[in-house]
C-alpha positions, 0 to 999 in steps of 0.5 A: 531218961525220962524227959518230963519239960514241955516245950511251947509252941512260941519256944520251937518257933523261935528255935526254928527261926535261927535255922536258915532254910531253902525256900521252896513252892510245892505243887501238884494236880488235883484228880481235875487237872486244877493246880495246887501248891504251898510254899515250904520250907520243911525240906530235905534230902533223903537219899541219894539211892532212890534219890528220895525227899522229904516235904512236911505238909500241915493236916487238911491242907488242900495241897496235901490232898490234892498230893494223896491223891495225885500221888505225884508233886513238884518240889519248886527251889525257889531262886533269890528273886522270887519272894514275892512268888514265896509270899503268894503261896504262903498266903493261900490266896485262891487264885495264886495260879493265875499270878505267876508262869507256869508250865505243867504236863501228865508226865510231871509230879506238878507244875513248875513254876518256870520263872521262879525256880531255879531247878525242879524235883518231880516226885512220886509219893513214896511214904507218908507219916502222919506227925502232930499236925504235919505229914511227911510226905516222901517223893522218890525224885523220877525228873530233875528240870534246871530253869536258872543258874542256883541262886537261893531263896532263903528264909530264916530269922522271920526274913527272906534273903538271897544266897550271896552271889560272890 
């Protein structure tokens, strides 16, 4: 089959807007211990054995650079009340880690957003693949930390919403 049609970016974005997904903040530290992070809706479970997930990060992102150098990252799955944090980490504000409560130690993949994440997965990078203008990063999960009841923050149709509680 020879497929020659081209889908423009506007059509593709419209397609994906109709596919609601959970929201996470991907976080890591650089070699100097400085925290880096970004909002990410491209998170997917890949395998249960070994426990592996993937995240898609824009090429040129300083968070991606820090993740690769460190070889580890954390996936902070945001709870339904964490929309301001999702927007903050999507904004690229240089002081974003000064505006949220977070904890980190050397045994974790990256900073945990303890007031905004319902669950955090700490990961070691196992593979990377360049696709278009993004890098797909595969992370083998080595620790899962539950911070509160999982009522996730969702994004779809260009809007945030909390998972219904009842």
